[in-house]
N, C-alpha and C positions, 0 to 999 in steps of 0.2 A: 228648581231651587225654591226654598221657602225662607221666610224671615219670621222672627218672633217679636211681638210687641208687648211692652209692659203696660198694664192698665192699673192706675192707682185711684184711690178715693172711691172705691166701689161700695155700694150699699152692703150692709152686713148679710142681708138675706138673699143676695143674688146667687144663682146657680151657674154651673158650667154652661148649660144649655141657654140660659138667658143671656150670658155674656156673649155667646156665639151669635145670638140674634141681634145684638147691638151692632156687630161688625158685618153680618151677612149681606145687608143691602149695598155694601161698598166693595166687598171682595169675597173670594172663596176662602172660607175658614177651614183649615186643616184640623186644628184642635184648639180647644179653649179650656182653661183650667183656673179655677178660683183657689187661691192658696188658703189653707185652713190650719188652725193651730193643732199641733200634734196631740195635745192632751185633751183639749175641750172639743175639738172638731168644729169650732166656730171660725167663720171667715176672718182673715187677717186684714181684709180691706183692700187687697190687691190681687192681681192675677196676670195670666199670660195668654196671648192669643197668637197662634201660629197661622200665618197666611201664606198663600201659594204664589206670591209674587216677590220679586226683589225690590220693586219700586213702591216703597211704603209711605213716602211723603204725602201723596194725595189721600191716603187712608187716614194718616195721622191728622191732617188738616181737617178732614171731614168729621172725625169722631172726637178729637180732643176738645174738651170744654162743653160737650153735650151733657145734658142732665139725665141721669139714669137713677130711678128710684129716689128722686129728690136730692141727689148729690151730683156735683159737677165733676166728671171724671177727667183724669189726665192720661194721655197716651204718649208714649215714647218708644223708640226702638230699644229693645232689650239689649243689655250689655252682657258680655260673657261673665259667668260667675267666677269670682276670684277664689283661688285656692286658699284654704286656711292653713296657718302654720302651727 
C-alpha cells in the first residue's frame, strides 16, 4: 500500500526528478509530480509524492520545513480530491 504526500512552496524551477531526490533519502518514492499550469506549463509551486509506506509521519517530520532551492517547503499527507458540483 502507498500514500501520497502534498508538497507546497516548491521553487518554480523544480522538476519531477528533483522532487523525488528530496524524498529518496527517507523513503522509497513510487512517483513524484510537480503540478504545472495547463496553459503556460509553468510550475504552480506545489506537487505530490507517492511513497511506498503507510507510515508517513516520520517522512513528514524529516522533510517538512527543509529548504529546497531557497524555499522552505511544507509537507502534509494529501487529502482526497473533492468532487466539483
